[in-house]
C-alpha positions in Angstrom: 32.4 187.0 -23.2 31.0 184.7 -26.0 30.5 186.0 -29.5 27.6 184.6 -31.5 28.9 182.3 -34.2 25.7 182.7 -36.2 26.1 185.5 -38.8 23.4 188.0 -39.4 21.2 187.5 -42.4 19.9 190.5 -44.5 16.2 191.0 -44.3 15.6 194.5 -45.8 17.9 196.9 -47.5 17.6 200.3 -49.2 16.2 202.2 -46.2 17.1 205.8 -45.3 17.4 205.6 -41.5 15.6 202.7 -39.8 14.9 203.0 -36.1 12.4 202.2 -33.3 11.5 198.5 -34.2 8.5 196.8 -32.6 7.4 193.2 -33.3 3.6 193.1 -33.4 1.1 190.8 -35.0 3.7 188.8 -37.0 5.4 191.8 -38.5 8.3 194.1 -37.6 7.1 197.7 -37.5 9.7 200.5 -37.7 10.3 204.1 -38.5 12.3 205.0 -41.6 13.0 208.4 -40.2 14.7 210.3 -43.0 12.1 209.0 -45.5 9.3 210.4 -43.2 7.5 207.1 -43.2 6.5 204.2 -40.9 6.9 200.7 -42.4 6.4 197.1 -41.6 8.1 193.9 -42.8 7.4 190.2 -42.3 10.0 187.5 -41.5 10.4 186.8 -45.2 11.3 190.4 -46.1 8.1 191.5 -47.6 7.8 195.2 -46.7 5.1 197.8 -47.0 4.7 201.5 -46.1 2.2 201.9 -43.3 2.0 205.7 -43.4 3.8 208.6 -45.0 4.0 211.5 -42.6 4.8 214.2 -45.1 7.1 216.7 -43.3 7.0 214.9 -39.9 9.9 212.6 -38.8 8.7 209.5 -37.1 10.6 207.8 -34.2 9.3 205.7 -31.3 6.3 203.4 -32.0 3.8 201.5 -29.9 0.2 200.2 -30.0 -2.9 200.9 -27.9 -5.1 197.9 -26.9 -7.5 198.8 -29.8 -4.6 198.5 -32.3 -4.2 202.2 -32.7 -0.5 202.9 -33.5 1.2 205.7 -31.6 4.0 207.5 -33.4 6.5 209.9 -31.8 7.4 212.9 -33.8 11.1 214.0 -33.8 10.6 217.4 -35.3 7.7 218.6 -33.1 6.7 217.6 -29.5 3.6 215.5 -30.3 2.6 211.9 -30.4 0.4 211.0 -33.4 -2.2 208.2 -33.4 -2.9 206.1 -36.5 -6.2 204.2 -36.3 -6.6 200.8 -37.8 -8.7 202.5 -40.5 -5.8 204.8 -41.4 -7.0 208.0 -39.7 -4.1 210.1 -38.4 -4.5 212.6 -35.5 -2.6 214.1 -32.6 -2.8 211.8 -29.6 -0.8 214.1 -27.2 0.7 217.5 -27.4 3.8 217.5 -25.1 4.9 221.1 -25.8 4.8 222.1 -22.1 6.6 219.0 -20.8 9.2 218.2 -23.5 12.8 219.3 -23.0 14.5 219.0 -26.4 13.2 216.7 -29.1 11.2 213.6 -28.4 12.7 210.2 -29.4 11.9 206.6 -28.6 8.9 205.2 -26.7 7.5 202.1 -25.1 3.7 201.4 -24.6 2.5 199.1 -21.9 -0.4 196.6 -22.1 -2.8 199.2 -20.8 -1.9 201.8 -23.4 0.3 204.0 -21.2 3.2 205.4 -23.2 6.6 206.4 -21.9 8.4 208.7 -24.2 11.9 210.1 -23.8 12.6 213.8 -24.3 16.3 214.3 -25.1 17.2 217.6 -23.5 20.2 219.6 -24.8 23.2 217.5 -25.6 26.0 216.9 -28.0 27.2 213.3 -27.7 30.5 214.2 -29.5 31.7 216.5 -26.7 32.9 215.8 -23.2 30.0 216.5 -20.8 28.6 215.7 -17.3 27.0 212.3 -17.1 23.7 213.7 -15.7 21.8 215.4 -18.4 18.6 217.4 -18.6 16.4 215.0 -20.5 13.2 213.6 -19.1 10.7 210.8 -19.5 7.0 211.7 -20.0 4.2 209.3 -19.2 1.2 209.7 -21.6 -2.1 208.1 -20.5 -4.4 206.4 -23.1 -6.6 209.5 -23.1 -3.6 211.7 -24.1 -3.0 213.4 -20.7 0.6 213.5 -19.7 3.1 214.1 -16.9 6.8 213.9 -16.3 7.8 210.8 -14.4 11.6 211.0 -14.5 14.1 213.9 -15.1 17.8 214.6 -15.1 18.4 211.9 -17.6 21.2 211.9 -20.2 19.4 211.9 -23.6 16.9 209.1 -22.8 16.7 206.9 -25.8 15.6 203.2 -26.3 13.2 202.0 -23.5 11.7 198.7 -22.5 9.4 197.2 -19.8 10.2 193.9 -18.2 8.0 190.8 -18.5 6.0 191.3 -15.3 5.6 195.0 -15.9 7.4 196.0 -12.7 10.5 197.6 -14.2 11.1 200.3 -16.8 14.6 200.5 -18.3 15.9 203.3 -20.6 19.2 203.8 -22.4 21.2 207.0 -21.8 23.3 207.2 -24.9 26.0 209.8 -24.0 26.4 208.3 -20.5 26.7 204.7 -21.9 24.4 203.2 -19.3 20.9 201.8 -18.8 18.8 203.4 -16.1 16.2 201.3 -14.3 13.1 202.3 -12.4 10.4 200.5 -10.5 6.9 201.0 -11.9 4.0 201.7 -9.5 0.4 200.6 -10.4 -0.4 204.0 -11.7 2.6 204.0 -14.1 4.7 206.3 -12.0 8.4 205.6 -11.9 10.4 205.3 -8.6 13.7 203.9 -7.2 16.0 205.1 -10.0 19.2 203.2 -10.3 22.0 202.3 -12.8 20.6 199.1 -14.2 23.9 198.5 -16.1 27.0 200.6 -16.8 27.9 199.8 -20.4 31.3 201.7 -20.6 33.3 201.5 -22.8 30.2 200.4 -24.9 27.4 202.6 -26.0 23.7 202.4 -25.5 21.1 203.1 -28.2 17.9 201.0 -28.9 17.2 198.1 -26.6 14.9 195.1 -26.3 14.1 192.7 -23.4 13.9 188.9 -23.4 11.9 186.5 -21.3 14.6 186.2 -18.7 14.7 190.0 -18.3 18.1 190.4 -20.0 18.4 193.3 -22.3 19.8 193.3 -25.8 21.5 196.7 -26.4 22.5 198.2 -29.7 26.0 199.5 -29.3 26.7 201.6 -32.5 30.2 202.7 -31.8 31.3 199.1 -31.1 29.4 197.8 -34.2 27.6 195.1 -32.2 24.6 194.2 -30.1 25.2 193.0 -26.6 22.9 190.9 -24.3 23.3 192.4 -20.8 22.2 191.3 -17.4 21.2 193.7 -14.6 24.5 194.8 -13.1 26.3 195.0 -16.4 27.4 191.4 -17.2 27.5 190.7 -20.9 26.5 187.2 -21.9 26.4 187.4 -25.7 27.4 189.6 -28.5 26.3 189.8 -32.2 28.7 191.7 -34.4 27.7 193.5 -37.6 30.9 194.4 -39.4 31.4 198.1 -40.2 27.7 199.0 -39.8 26.3 201.0 -36.8 23.5 199.1 -35.1 21.0 201.7 -33.8 18.2 199.6 -32.5 17.1 196.0 -32.1 14.0 194.0 -31.3 13.1 190.4 -30.5 10.3 188.7 -32.5 9.7 186.2 -35.2 7.4 183.1 -35.0 9.1 181.7 -31.8 10.4 185.0 -30.4 14.0 184.0 -31.0 14.8 186.3 -33.9 16.8 189.3 -33.1 16.2 192.1 -35.6 19.1 194.5 -35.9 18.6 197.9 -37.5 21.9 199.5 -38.6 23.1 202.6 -40.4 25.7 202.5 -43.1 28.1 205.4 -43.7 29.2 206.4 -40.2 28.2 209.2 -37.8 29.0 212.0 -40.3 26.6 210.5 -42.8 23.9 210.2 -40.1 24.4 213.9 -39.2 24.2 214.9 -42.9 21.3 212.5 -43.6 23.2 210.8 -46.4 23.4 207.4 -44.7 21.5 204.3 -45.7 20.0 201.6 -43.4 19.6 197.8 -43.4 17.7 195.4 -41.2 19.4 192.1 -40.4 18.4 189.1 -38.4 20.1 186.5 -36.2 18.7 183.6 -34.1 19.2 183.8 -30.4 18.6 181.3 -27.6 16.3 183.2 -25.2 13.0 184.4 -26.8 11.1 187.6 -26.3 8.5 187.6 -23.6 
């Protein structure tokens, strides 16, 4: 298992809890959850606050074809929509479909959003591998339906290059679940895309060869994983806890790693800080 000999470089420090990165239009967009804000940063480290959500906690991000940004709320079961002009509204109310808090999200090229609902879980306690979380498909008009259930706290998601496969991380179960996507967005043929044990599975990103980079917080590294579970590369980040990653940059070969500092207790107490680091990789984003 090769280990990257290219050390990470700091891009942005002083964040509260950075998560849910998406590379879009030459910038990395992300949620600084405990600071109640969505931000963006360019490859040089110049950052700006995109929107302050007041009492709401942002999580998963994505973009509709008209450049409207979708923002998942952690503290209430809604997805918000931020227009290019800065108008903020509720895009979808998922109260009747959500089981536990909403978390991360991926949006396809047609504007269909897949958002994970976490169910009831405590990742610190022994528990069955099959949880009670689900994945909700939200159409561009805001209508929604459940497309997968009995998932173990579904977290970081991605869609492969040809759009045929949806993959989501199940953090407590330490695995990636894969599904085939039908033309209407429905998910079918569920399978274990990769068993990551003894590693962990948080945020993920897919490259042009359909390999998936997985943030593995308890192992303090990101891993590039092939379907079936073979690990081809690792990027280690010292004592930090990588929570999410994204591929981007001018040539798609920059891996952005979003890590928490302070450990799990500091995350639970909301006393942690966060950093974004970068490392160059061989296979670009699609």
